[in-house]
N, C-alpha and C positions, 0 to 999 in steps of 0.2 A: 908755896910748893917747896918741898925739900930739894936740896942740891941733886941734880939729876943722877950723877954717877955715884950717889951714896949707896946704891945697891939695894935700897929698901923703899923705893918709891912705890906707893900703893895705887894700883889702877884697877877699878872695878868695871865689869862688863855686865850690863843688863841683857840677859839672853845667853843661852849656852849651846847654840846650834853650831852648824858647820862653819859659819863665818867667824864666830868666836874661836873655834878650834884652830882655824888657819891663822887667825890673828895671834893667838898664843904662841904658835910655832915661830913667828917672827919676834914677838916680845921677849922670848927666852934669850935671844941674842943681845938684848939691851939690859938684861938683868933687872927686869921690872917685875915686881910682885903682883901677880894677877889673881883677883877674886872674881867669881862668877855667881850670878843669881839666875836661877831657872826653875820653873815648876816641876820639871821632870828629873827624877833621881838618876836616870840613865842618859842624861843629856850628853851630846858629843863632847862638850868641854869638861865634863865632870872628872875624868881621870887625869886631866892635864893641868887644871888650874891649881895654883898654890893653895887656894881656899875655895870651896864650893858650898853655896848655900841653896838648899832646896826651898823654893817659895815663889809666890806670884810677883812678877815684875809689874803687875797692874794694881797692886795693893799699896796704899799710901804708907802704912806703918812698916811693911816689909821692906819697901824700897828705901825709906828714910833710915831705918836701922842698918841696912846694908851699906848705904852710901856714906853715912857719917864717919865711918872709919877709913874712907878712901881719900887720897889726894886728888885723884882725877877720876871722873866717871864718864863712860861712853856706852854706846848701845850696839846691838847687832840686830835689833828689831824695833820698829817705831811704836808698837802698841804697849807703851810703858806709862807709869803714873807720872804725869808731867807736874802735878802739884807738889809731889815729894821732891822732884828734881829742882823745882823753883825754890823750895825751902832750903835745900842743901846748898844751892848756889848762893843764896843770901847769907849762908853761914860760912862761906869761904871755900867750899869744895868747887873745883874746876869741873864744869859740866859741858861736854861737847858731844853732839851738837847742843847748842843753847836750847833750853826748854821752850822759849818762844818760837823757835824754828820747828821744834817737834810738834807744837800745837798746830802749825800750818800743815806739816807733812802728814800727820795722822789723819787728816780730814781732806779728802780729795776735792771737796767743794771749796774749802779755804785755799787749797793749792791753786785751783783754777782762778779764783778771785784775785789771788796774789799776782798771778801772771797778767791778768787783765789790768790791774792797778799799775803795774810796772812796765807795761808795754812789752811783755815777753810773748812772742808769737806762739799761739796754741790754737787748737781746733775750737770752733764755736761750741758753746755749751749752755745748758739750762740746769737750774737746781730744782729738785722736787722733794717733797716731804714724804710721799707715799705713792703706791702703785696707781691710785686714783688719778693723780696729777698727770700721768703719762698721756691720757686721752687728749689733753690740751696741745700736745706736741706731735700728734700723728702726722700732721702736714710736713714735719721736718724729718720724718723717717727717710732713710735708715739712720739709727743712732746706736751708740753703745751705752748701756746703762752700767754705771760703776757705783757700787756701794760707797758712801762717803767714808765710812770707817769699817775696819775689820777685814777687808779683803787682802789677800796675798797669794802669791804663786799661782796666778791664773784664776783664783776663786774670787767671787764677788763681782764678776763681770758677766754681762748678758747682752748679746746682740739683739736688737729689736729692729727687724726689717719690715715687717708687716703687722697689721693689727692682731693677727693670729698669735704673734709672739708675746703679746702683752700678758697672756695668762702665765707665761714663764717668768715674768718680771719679778724683781725683789720688791717686797712691800716695806721698804725702809727708806730713810733719807738717802738720796742718790744724786749723782751727776748724770745728765743725759748729754752725751757728747756726739756731735755730728760725725758720722763716719768719714774718715779721710781717704780719698782715693790716692793712696801712697804707692811709691815705687819700691821703697825699702824702709826698714827700721834700723836705726843706728843708735849708738850710745857713746858718751864721752865721760871720762872720770876727771874731775878737777880737784886739786887739793889746795888748801890755804892754811897757813899757820897764823898764830896770834900776831906775829910781826907784820903780817900782810903779804908775805911771799906767796905767789901762786904759780902752780904748774899744772899742765894738762897731760894726760896720756893720749897716745894716738887713738883716733876714732875706730870703733869696731862696728861690724855689721852683724845683725842677728837674723837667724832663721828659726821660725817657731814650729813646734809640733801643733798642728791645727786642731787636734782633738783635746789636748790638755791646756792649750794656750800658754805653754811654757817654752822658753828658749831651748831648742834642740842643738843647734850649732851656733857658734860665734866665730867670726872671721876677723883676723887682724893681720894686715891693715884692711880697712873697709875700702871697697871699690867705689869711691865717691870723688867728685870733682874738687878742684881747689876752692871753688866758690862755696860749695856745700861745707867743706872743712872750715872755711873762714866764718861762715854763718854760725856753725855749731860752736866754735871756739868763742866767738864774740858773745853769743847768748850765754854760754857757760860763765864767762867772766862777769857779765851783767847780773846774772842770777846770784852768784856768790857775793858780789858787792851789795846787791839789794838786800840780801838776807843777813849781811855782816857775818858770813859763815866761817867757822873754823872747823877743820876736819877734812874728810873726803866726801865729795858729793858726786853721785852717779846721776846722769841725766839721760833719759831715753827720749829719742826724737822719731817723728815721722819725716821722711823726705818725700814730698809730693812729686808728681810726674812733671811739674813745672820747675822743680829744683828748689822749692821753698822748704825751709826747715822749721818744724813745729814741735814744741815741747809736748811730750806725752805725759811722763811722770818723772819724779825725782826720788832719790833715796839718799839720806844723809849719813852714809856709812859704806863700808865695803859692800860689793854687790856682785851678783852673778855675772854681770858684764865685764868684770875685771879679774876673774879667776885665772885667765891665761897669763896675767902679768907675772905670776910666780916664776915661770920659765921663760917668758918671752920678752920681758922688759928689764932694764937695769935695776929698777926698784919695784917690788911687788906692791899691789894696792894696800896690802895689810901693813907692810912696813911704812908706806907713805902715810897711812892713817895714823899710825903710832907717832911718826915724826911730827905730823901736823898738830896733834892734840898735846904734844909735849913741847911745842914751839921750838923744834929743832930745824936745822936747814933741811929743805925738801930734797928728795933724791932724784936721780936721773931717770927720766921716764921714756927714754928712747927705746924703740923696738930693736932688740938684739937680732931676732929673726922672725919671719912670719909664723903665725900659729893659728890653729883651729881648736876651739874648746867644745867638748861634747858633754852635755848633761847626761848622767846615768840615771834614768828614771825607772821606777819599779814597773815591771811588765804587767799588762792587763791580765786579770785572771789569777793573780798570785798575791796572797796575803799571808804573812807569817814570818818565821825566822828566815833571814836572808841568805841567799846563795848566789855567788857570781859565776855564771858559766862563761867559758871562753877567755878567762883572764890570762891564762898561760899563753894562749895563741896571740892575744893582743899585745902582750908585753914582749913578744918575740919580734914585733915590728919596730923599725927604727924610729926614734923621735917620739916615743909614746910615754907619757907620764901620767900615772894613775893616782887619784886622790879619792879615797873612800872616807865617808863621813862618820863612821863608827855607830851607825844606826843598826840596832839589832834586828829589827823587823822591817819588812817591806810591805808596800801596798801599791795598787795601781797609780802610776805617775808620781809617786813620792820621790823627791830628790835624794838619791842615795850616795852620790859621788859625782865626780867629773873626771874627764880625761883631757889632757892637753896634748896635741900633736904638733910638733914643730918640724919645719923643713925650710931650706933656703928659698924654695919656690912655693908660693902660697897654693897654686893649683895642685901641686903634688901633695901638699899637706891636706887639702880638701879630699882628694881621692883616698888617702890613707885614713883620714878621719871617718869617712863613710864605711870603710872596711872595718874599723874598730867598732862602729855603732852596730854593724851587722854581726859582729863576732861576740861582743859581750852582752849577755842577757842577765837582767836582775830579776831573779825568781825566788820563790820560797823553797825551803828544804822539803 
């Protein structure tokens, strides 16, 4: 790799969505040359990357041609061509996360098997090849069916509570996961650089939109016990070491009513559960990811002040050119920070942006955040 402060270190991102856009905003401070590959000409990253390539990040030749001119490659989405990344790695390009890790993360079945192999606590599960196989597990209902590959942002998930639900099931290789009687869902971000330095961000608590199965609110700090915090941090360190991971890893957990912490899913990149860190922590998740993949000292993760993050989702019944109603009123409230993702059109439940609300008192931040959610409406013109 070239000397870091040469000012022309070439870093490529596979995926040009909002995560890459926020990552670029931090990378500018480090004078890193950013190239982006995405299939959409109007991807959120397109106007801000030093170099933008329109093309499929799932096509071997496209990914290889894009990556061979980079010093470092990273991702903002898991569904990329791993074979091309393996070849690039063998030719000396730094690839983070490692392609072997991406193979595991891309497939929820391999994820669950990895947890079982390494004694990482997770909900009981079964692997199936097709809808037909579900009949064998009716005695274990209720379960959550998760497509092994291709699911994202609440898609590719189907609850199966009774035999009547089987007709709604996906007819693809899937994980059937026993439904957990959980008290809450939490997440932790952990970063590790090539030198082995590791740091975690404070745990966050998530509240989901029940219809879209997407995070609606995120609270930092999470209202959890010292024992739960300790379990989550220990699991995070164990996972990172087992994967030999370099970069930023987001881990989502269930906390059961008995206080047990179970891994739900992981994402080897900046994540929705870390958006608040831009305003709320000493180092944002995006800067931390950059530091980790460039093997720089990791930044301070302490919480500067409590925060609530709200996902701005497209309203039901609206599809087309986007319009944000109530923005002026929301921005008049104290401690409100708006991040719009540059998506020209909206559709129901599409992630269009997020708002972080900060306040020295978390309960006050929650009240203000609910006001923001009822004030801003993402509709079409």
